[in-house]
C-alpha positions as CSV (number, residue, x, y, z in Angstrom):
1,M,-30.6,-3.2,-0.1
2,A,-30.8,-3.2,3.8
3,R,-30.6,0.2,5.0
4,A,-27.3,-0.1,7.3
5,R,-27.6,0.8,11.1
6,R,-25.4,2.3,13.5
7,G,-24.1,-0.1,15.6
8,D,-24.2,-3.3,13.1
9,P,-20.5,-4.8,12.4
10,V,-18.4,-3.6,9.5
11,D,-16.0,-5.7,7.6
12,G,-15.0,-4.9,4.2
13,V,-12.1,-3.3,2.0
14,L,-12.6,0.7,1.2
15,L,-10.5,1.7,-1.6
16,L,-10.1,5.1,-1.0
17,D,-8.2,7.8,-3.2
18,K,-7.1,10.0,-0.7
19,D,-6.2,13.7,-1.5
20,S,-2.6,15.3,-1.0
21,G,-1.7,17.1,2.3
22,M,-3.5,14.9,4.3
23,S,-1.8,11.9,6.6
24,S,-2.9,8.4,5.9
25,N,-4.1,8.2,10.0
26,A,-5.8,11.0,9.4
27,A,-7.4,10.0,6.3
28,L,-8.5,6.6,7.5
29,Q,-9.7,8.2,10.6
30,Q,-12.0,10.2,9.0
31,A,-13.1,6.8,6.3
32,R,-13.7,5.0,9.9
33,R,-16.1,8.0,11.4
34,L,-17.6,8.1,7.9
35,L,-18.4,4.3,7.8
36,Q,-19.0,4.3,11.9
37,A,-17.4,1.3,12.0
38,A,-15.0,0.3,15.6
39,K,-12.1,-0.9,13.5
40,A,-9.9,-0.2,11.4
41,G,-6.5,0.1,9.9
42,H,-4.4,0.4,6.0
43,T,-2.4,-1.3,4.2
44,G,0.6,1.2,4.2
45,T,1.7,4.8,4.7
46,L,1.1,7.3,1.5
47,D,3.0,9.9,2.3
48,P,1.2,13.6,3.3
49,L,2.6,15.0,-0.5
50,A,1.1,12.1,-2.0
51,S,-2.4,11.5,-3.3
52,G,-4.3,8.3,-4.6
53,L,-4.9,4.7,-3.6
54,L,-4.7,3.7,-0.1
55,P,-6.6,0.9,0.7
56,I,-8.6,0.6,4.1
57,A,-9.3,-2.1,5.8
58,F,-12.4,-2.5,8.7
59,G,-13.5,-5.1,10.7
60,E,-13.0,-8.7,9.7
61,A,-11.0,-7.3,6.9
62,T,-7.7,-5.9,9.3
63,K,-6.8,-9.2,10.0
64,F,-5.0,-9.4,5.9
65,A,-4.1,-6.0,5.9
66,A,-0.5,-6.8,6.7
67,D,-0.3,-9.2,3.5
68,L,-0.7,-6.1,1.3
69,L,2.5,-4.1,3.1
70,D,4.6,-6.7,0.9
71,A,3.3,-6.1,-2.2
72,D,4.4,-4.1,-5.1
73,K,3.5,-0.4,-5.7
74,C,2.6,1.9,-8.6
75,Y,3.4,5.1,-9.0
76,E,3.0,8.6,-11.5
77,A,5.7,10.7,-10.2
78,T,6.7,14.4,-11.0
79,V,10.3,15.0,-11.4
80,R,11.9,18.2,-11.0
81,F,15.6,18.6,-11.8
82,G,17.8,21.5,-10.7
83,I,16.6,22.1,-7.4
84,V,17.8,20.0,-4.2
85,T,15.3,20.0,-1.3
86,R,16.4,19.4,2.1
87,T,13.1,16.1,2.6
88,G,13.5,15.3,-1.2
89,D,9.9,16.6,-2.1
90,A,8.8,19.6,-3.0
91,E,7.7,20.7,0.9
92,G,10.8,20.8,1.4
93,E,13.4,23.9,2.1
94,V,15.4,24.5,-0.9
95,L,19.3,23.6,-1.0
96,T,20.7,24.2,-3.8
97,T,19.3,25.4,-7.1
98,L,21.8,24.3,-10.5
99,P,21.3,25.0,-13.7
100,V,19.5,22.0,-16.3
101,A,20.6,21.5,-20.0
102,L,19.2,18.0,-20.2
103,T,18.0,15.9,-23.6
104,Q,14.9,13.2,-23.2
105,T,17.7,11.0,-24.3
106,Q,19.7,11.7,-21.3
107,V,17.0,11.6,-18.8
108,E,15.8,7.8,-20.4
109,A,19.0,6.6,-20.2
110,A,19.4,7.6,-16.4
111,L,16.2,5.9,-16.0
112,A,17.3,2.9,-17.9
113,R,20.2,2.7,-15.3
114,F,17.4,2.3,-12.3
115,V,15.9,-0.4,-13.1
116,G,16.2,-3.7,-11.4
117,P,17.6,-4.1,-8.1
118,I,18.9,-1.0,-6.6
119,T,20.3,0.1,-3.0
120,Q,18.6,3.0,-1.4
121,V,19.6,4.7,1.7
122,P,16.0,5.8,3.7
123,P,15.7,9.3,3.8
124,M,16.3,11.1,7.4
125,Y,12.4,12.7,6.7
126,S,10.9,9.4,7.2
127,A,8.7,7.3,9.7
128,L,11.5,4.7,10.4
129,K,12.5,4.6,14.0
130,R,15.4,4.7,15.5
131,D,15.6,4.0,19.4
132,G,12.1,4.3,19.5
133,R,11.6,7.6,17.4
134,P,11.0,8.2,14.0
135,L,13.9,9.6,12.1
136,Y,11.8,12.8,10.7
137,E,12.3,13.8,14.9
138,Y,16.0,13.7,14.7
139,A,15.7,15.6,11.3
140,R,14.0,18.1,12.9
141,A,16.2,18.7,15.7
142,G,19.1,19.0,13.4
143,L,20.6,15.6,14.2
144,H,22.2,13.2,11.6
145,V,21.3,9.5,11.8
146,E,23.2,7.2,10.2
147,R,21.0,4.6,8.1
148,A,21.7,1.4,6.7
149,P,21.4,0.9,2.9
150,R,18.5,-1.2,1.7
151,Q,18.1,-2.7,-1.5
152,V,14.5,-2.3,-3.3
153,T,13.4,-3.4,-6.6
154,I,12.4,-1.5,-9.6
155,H,10.0,-3.5,-11.9
156,R,9.5,-0.5,-14.4
157,L,10.4,3.3,-14.9
158,Q,8.7,4.7,-18.0
159,L,9.1,8.6,-18.9
160,L,5.5,9.4,-19.8
161,S,6.8,13.3,-21.0
162,F,9.6,15.8,-20.3
163,D,9.3,19.9,-20.6
164,G,13.5,20.5,-20.2
165,T,13.1,20.6,-16.6
166,S,10.5,18.2,-15.2
167,A,9.7,14.7,-16.0
168,R,6.4,12.3,-15.8
169,L,7.4,9.3,-14.6
170,I,5.3,5.5,-14.1
171,V,7.5,4.0,-11.6
172,E,6.6,0.3,-10.3
173,C,8.8,-0.8,-8.1
174,S,9.0,-3.4,-4.7
175,K,7.9,-3.2,-1.1
176,G,10.0,-0.4,1.1
177,T,10.9,1.9,-2.0
178,Y,11.1,5.9,-1.6
179,V,10.4,7.5,-4.5
180,R,11.4,10.8,-3.0
181,V,14.8,8.8,-3.1
182,L,14.9,7.3,-5.9
183,A,14.3,11.3,-7.2
184,E,17.1,12.6,-5.7
185,D,19.0,9.9,-6.7
186,I,18.3,10.2,-10.6
187,G,18.9,14.2,-9.9
188,A,22.3,13.0,-8.8
189,E,22.8,11.0,-11.3
190,L,22.5,13.5,-14.2
191,G,24.6,15.3,-12.3
192,C,22.0,18.4,-11.7
193,G,19.9,17.4,-8.5
194,A,16.1,17.3,-8.2
195,H,13.1,16.8,-6.0
196,L,9.8,14.9,-6.3
197,A,7.4,17.6,-7.4
198,S,4.0,15.6,-7.1
199,L,3.3,11.8,-6.5
200,R,-0.1,9.7,-6.5
201,R,-0.3,6.0,-6.3
202,T,-1.8,4.2,-8.9
203,R,-2.0,0.4,-7.3
204,V,-0.9,-1.5,-4.3
205,G,-0.9,-5.5,-5.4
206,M,-3.6,-6.2,-7.7
207,L,-5.9,-3.5,-6.1
208,T,-6.2,0.1,-8.6
209,L,-8.0,3.6,-8.6
210,Q,-11.1,1.8,-10.5
211,G,-13.6,2.2,-7.8
212,A,-11.7,4.3,-5.6
213,V,-13.5,7.3,-4.2
214,T,-12.7,10.4,-2.0
215,L,-13.2,11.5,1.0
216,A,-15.4,14.5,-0.2
217,Q,-17.1,12.1,-2.8
218,L,-18.0,9.4,1.0
219,Q,-19.4,12.4,2.2
220,T,-22.5,13.0,-0.6
221,L,-23.3,9.5,0.4
222,D,-25.6,8.3,3.2
223,L,-24.3,5.0,5.5
224,T,-26.2,2.0,4.0
225,E,-24.0,3.6,0.2
226,R,-21.2,4.3,1.9
227,R,-20.9,0.7,3.2
228,A,-21.9,-0.6,-0.2
229,L,-18.7,0.2,-1.5
230,L,-16.7,-2.0,0.6
231,Q,-15.1,-5.0,-1.0
232,P,-14.8,-8.1,0.4
233,A,-11.8,-9.2,2.7
234,D,-10.3,-11.3,0.4
235,A,-9.6,-8.2,-2.0
236,L,-6.6,-7.9,-0.1
237,L,-5.7,-11.7,-0.9
238,A,-5.8,-11.8,-4.6
239,N,-2.4,-13.1,-4.8
240,L,-3.1,-16.0,-2.9
241,P,-4.8,-19.1,-4.4
242,P,-7.9,-20.3,-2.9
243,L,-8.7,-24.0,-1.5
244,Q,-12.3,-24.5,-0.7
245,L,-13.4,-26.8,2.0
246,D,-16.6,-28.6,3.2
247,A,-19.0,-27.9,5.5
248,Q,-17.1,-30.6,8.2
249,Q,-13.6,-29.5,7.2
250,A,-14.9,-25.7,7.4
251,Q,-16.6,-25.8,10.9
252,R,-12.9,-27.6,12.1
253,F,-11.0,-25.0,10.5
254,R,-13.0,-22.0,11.9
255,R,-12.1,-23.8,15.5
256,G,-8.1,-22.8,14.1
257,Q,-7.8,-26.8,14.1
258,R,-5.1,-28.4,11.9
259,L,-6.9,-30.7,8.9
260,P,-4.6,-33.1,6.8
261,L,-5.9,-33.0,3.3
262,A,-6.4,-36.0,0.9
263,R,-4.9,-35.1,-2.3
264,P,-4.1,-31.1,-2.1
265,T,-3.3,-29.2,-5.8
266,V,-1.4,-26.9,-3.6
267,R,1.1,-26.1,-1.3
268,G,2.3,-23.1,0.7
269,R,0.1,-20.0,2.0
270,V,-3.6,-20.2,1.0
271,K,-6.6,-18.2,1.3
272,V,-9.6,-21.1,2.4
273,I,-13.1,-20.3,1.2
274,G,-16.4,-22.3,2.8
275,P,-18.4,-24.4,1.1
276,D,-20.4,-20.9,0.7
277,A,-18.0,-19.3,-1.1
278,R,-17.1,-17.0,1.9
279,L,-13.5,-16.4,2.9
280,L,-12.8,-18.7,5.8
281,G,-8.8,-17.3,6.7
282,V,-5.5,-17.4,5.7
283,A,-3.2,-20.7,6.3
284,L,-0.3,-22.7,5.4
285,V,-0.3,-26.2,3.2
286,D,2.9,-28.2,4.2
287,A,4.7,-30.9,2.4
288,R,2.8,-33.3,3.8
289,G,-0.5,-31.7,3.1
290,V,-1.6,-30.5,6.4
291,L,-3.7,-27.4,6.5
292,A,-2.3,-25.1,9.2
293,P,-4.4,-22.1,9.7
294,Q,-3.0,-18.9,10.5
295,R,-5.7,-16.4,10.2
296,V,-9.5,-17.4,10.8
297,V,-12.0,-14.9,10.4
298,T,-14.6,-14.8,13.2
299,T,-18.0,-16.1,12.5
300,R,-20.8,-13.8,13.3
301,A,-24.6,-14.9,15.0
302,G,-26.3,-16.3,12.1
303,Q,-23.1,-17.0,9.8
304,E,-22.3,-20.4,10.5
305,H,-24.2,-22.7,8.3
């Protein structure tokens, strides 16, 4: 394995297992420094309270980070019944304490009512912006801002365990789902209130915690070993069908040119692969079979054939 050198371009995807108590941006910046990468971006914020999967894109892979923003997510969550907090999670001030007299059957019945399309009101303690300011700034100033409800989808809501006051859940959901709000709404449905006690993200799109590393583990490795952990940029595009081009087509695609395809086997959005199996970018195949580049990987010296 060639030794990595300071200043070498860094392209790829790191599957980071973020620790609880750290913001996504702080985790990203630490990872960027450890890999000595010039450019980095994450694929969707994970709350400081939460731990788990935070895919981080470096270099050319940042062009495709947005593809995971729309992806489904999976979490392991702990919901604590009988305690309502200001933020909806364990970090917030306790507002209300209520008696809890629940059976597992009651909890499972309530969970079933939240599976499928549901409506959520985004929490005040969130990064959503109103007039250029995140909602949490209004909340910290003691101001209440009206928020429009929005529809999300809960694909799976499974009870792993229940001890009488806390429930461990698996939550598979669409983008934009606030698990804090889901916990509060489940508590309201059961009449005793609840908050989110802990949260761990286990999947983003097709990416999972398998092979993920913590910042502490990264710190024990040298630069070459750290960079060897990076997955290729097309790890972010696992949901897109591939379309392979020959050498002449690949050259034109790299220049951003539209390509008429003789007999296209796919339509819509595709990941474009070169004759050497390298990712060239993402494109759209229209109804006439014309391939239109959307994002193109920048070819570095010595890569073009």
